[in-house]
KOLPAMAR-410254 format. One record per residue (C-alpha): residue in three letters; y, z, x. Coordinates in steps of 0.5 Angstrom, whole numbers, plus 2048, in hexadecimal, padded with zeros to 3 digits. Example, Ala and Ser with C-alpha at 12.3 -4.5 7.8 and 13.67 -1.06 7.14 Angstrom:
% KOLPAMAR-410254
ala7F7810819 ser7FE80E81B 
***
This chain:
% KOLPAMAR-410254
met8237F2831 thr8257EC832 asp8277EA839 tyr82B7E383A ala8297E1840 arg8227E383F asp8217E0839 ala8247D983B ala81F7D9841 ala8197DB83C val81B7D5837 arg81A7D083D gly8137D383F ala8117D3837 thr8147CC837 asp8107CA83D arg80A7CC839 leu80B7C9833 met80C7C2837 thr8067C383A ser8027C4833 ala8067BE830 ser8057B9835 arg7FD7BA834 leu7FE7B882D asp7FC7B182A glu7FF7AD825 thr7FA7AF820 ala7FB7B6821 leu8037B6820 thr8017B4819 glu7FC7B9817 ser7FF7C0814 ser8027C5818 leu8017CD816 leu8077CC812 pro8067CA80B gly8097C380A trp80A7C2811 thr8067BD816 arg8067BE81D gly80C7B981D his8107BD819 val80F7C381D leu8117BF824 ala8177BC820 his81A7C381E leu8197C6825 ala81E7C0827 arg8237C0822 asn8237C8822 ala8257C782A asp82B7C3828 ala82D7C8822 leu82D7CD827 val8317C982C asn8367C8826 leu8367D0826 leu8377D182D thr83D7CC82D trp8407D0828 ala8407D682C arg8427D3832 thr8487CF82F gly84A7D3829 glu8497CD825 pro8457CE81F thr83F7C981F pro8397CA81A met8327CA81C tyr8307C4817 ala8357C0813 ser8317C380D glu82A7C580B asp8297BE808 ala82B7BB80E arg8267C0812 asp8207BF80E arg8217B780E glu8227B6815 ile81B7BA816 asp8187B6811 glu81A7AF814 ala8197B181B ala8127B4819 ala80E7AD81A arg8117AB820 leu80C7A9826 leu80A7AF82B pro80E7AC831 val8147AC82C his8137B482A leu8127B6831 asp8187B2834 asp81C7B682E leu8197BD830 arg81B7BC837 thr8227B9836 ser8247BE831 ala8217C4835 phe8257C283B arg82B7C2836 phe82A7C9834 asn8297CB83B ala82F7C883D ala8337CB838 ala8307D2839 ala8327D2840 ala8397CF83E leu83A7D583A pro83F7DA83E ala83D7E283D his8437E483A arg8427DF834 arg83B7E2833 pro83D7E782E phe8407E182A glu83D7E1823 val83B7DA820 thr8387D9819 met8317D6819 arg82D7D3813 arg82E7D780C gly8347DB80E val8307DF814 val8357E2819 glu8337E2820 gln8367E4827 ala8367DE82B gly8327E2831 arg82C7E282C leu82B7DB82B pro8267DA831 phe8227DF82E arg8237DC827 arg8207D582B leu81B7D982E val8187DB827 glu8187D4825 val8157D182B glu80F7D682B leu80E7D7824 his80E7D0822 his8097CE828 val8047D3825 asp8067CF81E leu8047C8822 gly7FC7CB821 val7FA7C8828 gly7F77CE82B tyr7FD7D282D thr7FC7D8828 leu8007DF827 ala7FB7E282C asp7FE7DD831 leu8057DF830 pro8087E3836 ala8087EB835 ala80F7EC836 phe8117E7831 val80D7EA82C glu8107F182D gln8177EE82D val8167EA826 leu8127F0823 asp8187F4825 phe81D7EE821 leu8197EE81B ala8187F581A glu81E7F881C glu8237F281A arg8207ED815 phe81C7F1811 ala81F7F8812 gly8227FB80B his81F7F5807 pro81F7F7800 asp8187F37FF ile8147F6804 pro8127FD804 pro813802809 leu80E80080F arg80C803815 leu8097FE81A val80480081F ser8027FC825 ala7FB7FD826 asp7FC7FD82E gly80080382E gly80780182D arg80C80482A ala80C804822 arg81280081F his815802818 thr8177FC813 gly8187FB80C arg81C7FE806 ala820805807 gly81E80A803 ala81A811802 glu81380D801 pro80E80E806 pro80D80880B leu80780480B thr803804812 val8017FD814 glu7FD7FD81A gly7FB7F781F ser7FC7F3825 pro8037F1827 ala8017EA826 ala7FE7EC81F leu8047EF81D leu8097EA81F gly8047E581B trp8057E8815 leu80C7EA816 ser80E7E3817 gly80A7E0812 arg8057DD816 thr7FF7E1813 his7FD7E580D gly7FC7EB811 ala7F47EB811 asp7F47EE818 leu7F87F4816 ser7F67FB813 cys7FA7FE80E arg7F680480B asp7FC807806 ala7FC801802 pro7FB7F9801 leu7FF7F5807 pro8057F3803 ser8087EC803 leu80E7EB807 pro8147E6806 pro8147DF80A leu8187DF810 gly81C7D980D 
***
């Protein structure tokens, strides 16, 4: 379950951790590959800043009722990230800091009665404004891991991991025709989650730590730390 105030506070904490990691980089490290194929660490930082502003657009839309898309276009989004990736570290850090401030201010300015308002994200995904802090939290935490600077899936806050596992299993992949029925079992004794396509097929049981399950579902790992005794671990579609 998402909670607007809790998620907004969690974004601030996650951003502080991200800023600490980013501030330890040097100019050479910025140009090195991140854990995301085709992106340097500079690309990841540039994307995080632009994502904050894109979500400010959606929060503004929800507050005012005036349609404001996340990005002018997909091409414009990609071009801005590519052009900003090679900036010097102080510029990246200032952009991360100021864009985070704008997001925090926009989140604080959204009245509670406007949070059920629906906005349209990338690729036509419709979302309630009240869930945008959660959406930002996912971006900050997972892309912090993607930087490849020592912040790993195992370092993610346990409450965040459980929250994202719920989202991926119960919303993102639920009923997906390209995913067989899955029963996801946390090795720490947490509750089982079901996802994948509906039907009469018996579900495949996939078991592992919450962090390992999240890594696989989010496309950060190939599931080497997971157990799937019934069949080979299936491939999952990208989150996009």
